N, C-alpha and C positions, 0 to 999 in steps of 0.2 A: 589216374591216367589222363593226360591233357586231351582236350577235345580237338581232333584233327580238323574240324570244321570251324574252329574259333577264328576270329580275325587275326591277321598276320601280325606277329610282334615286329617292332621296328628293327631294321637292320643295324648292326653295330657301326656300320660305315655311314649311316645317315647322320648328318650334323645339322645344327641350327642354320637355317637359310633365310633369305629375305622373303617377306610375305608375298610379294607379287612383282610382276614386271614393272620396270620403270623406263621412261623415255631417256634418251641420252642426255638431254638437257637437265634432267632431274638428278643425275648421278652426282654424288658428293665427292667420292674418291675414285679416280680412274683405276680399273684393275690392270694387272700386267698385260702387256700386249701379247696376244696369242693368235696363232693361225691354226686352222683345223684341216687335217688331211682325212679323207674318207674314201672308202671303196665299198661296193655292194655287188652281190651276185646271187642268182637263184638258179637251181638246176632241178629238173623233174626226178632225178635219180635214175637208176639203171633198170628199173622194173615197172615204172608207171608211165602211162601215155600222157596224162594231164598233170598240171602243176597247180596245187591248191595253195601254194605260198604266194604272198605278195610282199613287196617292200617299197619303202618310200624314203626319199631324201629331198628336203626342201629347206629354203630359208625364207624368212619373212620379217617385215617390220610393220608398223602401224598403217602402212600405205599399200603394200603389194606383197604377193607371194611369188617366189621364183623356184621352179623345179630344178633340181640338180641332176647332173649326170651320174653314171655309175662309179666314176672316180673323179676326184678333184681336190682342190685345196682353196681356201679362202680365209680372209681375215675375219676374226670374231668381232670386229668393230662394226657397230651400226645396224646389225641384224642378228636375230636368233636363228638357230638351226634346229630342225626336227628330223629324226631318223626313226623309222618304225618297221617292224616285221610282223606279219600276220599269217597265221596258218588256218585255213578254212576247213570246215567239216560239214558233211551232209551228202545225201545221195546224188547220183548223176553228176551234174556240174555245179551243184549248189555250194559245195565247199569252195570252189574256185571263185564263185560269185560272192560269197560271204567275205572272203579275205580282201577282195577288191573293194567292196563296199566299205570295209573298215578303214582302209587307207585313204579312200576317196573322201570319206566324211571328215578325216583329219584336216584335209586341205580346205574344206568348206567351213568348218567350225572353229578351228584353233586360231587362225589369224583374227577372226572377228572377236573372239574372247580376249586375245592379246590387246587389241586396240582399246576395248572397253576398260580393261584392267589398267593399262598404261595411263589412261586418263583419270584413274582413281575412282572409277564408277562401280567397281565390283571387287570380289575377293582376290586372293593370291594364286600362286602356282598350283597349290594342292587343290583348291576349289575348282580351278579351271580344268585341271586334268580329271578330277572326279566327274565333273559335269560332262566333259568330252566323252569319257567312257560310257557314262549313262546314256547319252544321246545316241551313240553308236549302237549300244545294246538295244535301245528302244526301236531303232530303225530295223535291225535284224529280226527282232521279235515281231514287229508289225508286218514285215514282208513274209515271215513264216506263217502268220495267221491269214494273210491275204491271198497267197498263192500256194497251191497244193505242192508244186514242185520245190518250194522253198521251206516246207514244213520241217522243223527241227534243225535247220542249218545254223551254224554258229562259227565262231572264229576266236582264236587266241589273238592277243595284241600285246606287243612289248615296244615301248616308245621311250626315246631319249630326247629331251628338250635341252639343247645346249646353249648356254649364255656365256658371256665372257668370264664369269666367276663360278658358275654352278652348272652341274648336269642334273636336271630333274628327270626322274624316271617314273613311268607308270606301266602297270603290267597286269595281265590276267591270262590264265591258262598255263601251258607248259612250254611256250617259247621262253627264251632266256636272255638276260643281260648280264654280261661278265665285266668286271672291273679289273684292269691290270695297271696298278700304279707304277710310276717310273722306278721306284725302289725295288720292285720285284714282287712275284706272287700273282695269283689269280683268285678272285672271289666271285662267286655267283651272287649278284645283288638281289635278284628276284627269287621268289618262292614258287616252285611248281605247284599249281593248284590241283593236286591229286593226293590220294592216300599214300601212294608210293613216294611222292615228294615229301610228304610229312614224315614218313619213316626215315628217309634219307636225312632230312633236316634235323631230326631229333637224335640221330646217331644210332638208330635201331638196325639199319642196314647200311652196307657200304655202297660206294659209287658203282662198283662192278655188280653187286646184287641188284641195285636199282635198275640197271640197264636190262638185266635178264628177267625182271619180275613180270609175271603174266598180266598184272594190272597196271602197268606203267602208262598206258595210253588212256586210261579211264579218268576223265577230268571231273572235278567237283565244281569248278567255276569256268565259265567261258562267256563271251559275248553272244547273245542270242541263245541258240541251242535249248530253247524251252525253259531257261532259267528265269525265275521270278525276281531274284535279287542278286546283285553283284557287289563285291567289295574289292576293287582293284588295289593292288599293292603299290603305294606311292612313297617316294623318298627322294633324297638329294645327296650328292657328293660334291665337295668343292673341287674345282678343276685346277690342276697344276700342269705345267709343261712336262711332257713325257708321259702323261696318263693316256691309257688306251681303254676303249670300251668295245665290246663285241655284242651285237644283238643278233640272235639266231633263232631259227625254228628248231624243233626237236630232232629233225632229220640230221642236223649237223652233229649233235652229240650222240646220235646213234652210231656214228663212225669215228668220233674223236673223243678221247678222254680229256678231262679238264687240263691235265698236265701237258698233253700233246698240243692243245690249243696254245698254251703259253709258250711252249718250245718253238712251235712254228712261227709265232709272231716275234719272239725275242731273238731266236737263233736259227733262222732259216738256213738251209743248205745253200751253197753258192748258186746252184741252178735254180733255187726257189726265190732268191732274194729280189729278183727283178719283177716278180709277179705282184699284181695288186694283192694286198693281204687277204681281202675277202675271197678272191678267186683261189688263192692258195688253200685256205681253209676248206672251201667247198669242194675243190677237186680232190683234196686228200680224203675228205669224209666220204665222198661218193665212191672213190676207189676202195676204201676200206669196208663200206657197207652198201650204200646206194639203195637201201630198201624203201626209203621214203623220200619225198621232196626235201630239198636241202637249200637253205638260204642263210646268208650271213651279211652283216654290215660291220665294218671295222672303222672305228673313229680314233684318231690320235690328235692330241693337242701338242703343238710345238711352240717354242718361244719365237715370236716374230723378230726378224732382224731389225736393228735400230734404223731409223730413217736416214737416208743418205743426205749429207749436207747439200744445200742448194749450191749449184755451180755459180761462180762469180761471173757477172756480165763482162763481156769484152767489147 
């Protein structure tokens, strides 16, 4: 019987990817021009007063970081994008604090690592993401040791780093990242770091059985939470026009089945089509369950229109 605590096997969707970030001037072949649409929303749910979920949307280059709004679109030329969802855990307000620390540390650490790597001074994407998660983990552990009210606090973290050609993802806990390729279908890229997640992943229980399992919220890995060692799940998917990605807390999938997520994004009802995709998912999940905090980010890559010809001078 395989060990459920063994390191995660690579996802079949993970493909060979570039070793690390490159500056625009270093690129040999320009990738297809893409634009990125995104939306994000968080909701405390119908039964909780506080919200322990946090989410982040930003883009950055070697010079600056720009925080993004809850909805928007932008060219993928000249800057990378990072989207992340974190679900905190701990007594009193510690869970809310933990998830905010997780996303705040991303804004502090990741652009610095990007700049160093782009100059050829350190490792690639996988090393940067592993070091980022380890640094956030240490911050939460140290706070837990230093302040009684923070003892045992922890957080999940699911992150997508979007470049013009690739989406790198890094993950720990039971928040999720889904991949919806243009051709159809939905795949959970990340592995739930729980025994129930392992049972589901190995086909021993169904999606319906996993949702009803009494141990579904018991995590084997998280940032902080008294863990001594973490092994984040890291991988990459090549980015094509029409691809979508959903990053969400476990509260979203408490109310929506995977097939429902796909249907809502690909074939929304006429009354739903005008809503930002993340809002649509969250509102549908809260209406169906609402027992937990609920957060989603939806990202879609679209082909950029060809540049307009320069008007002739008159």
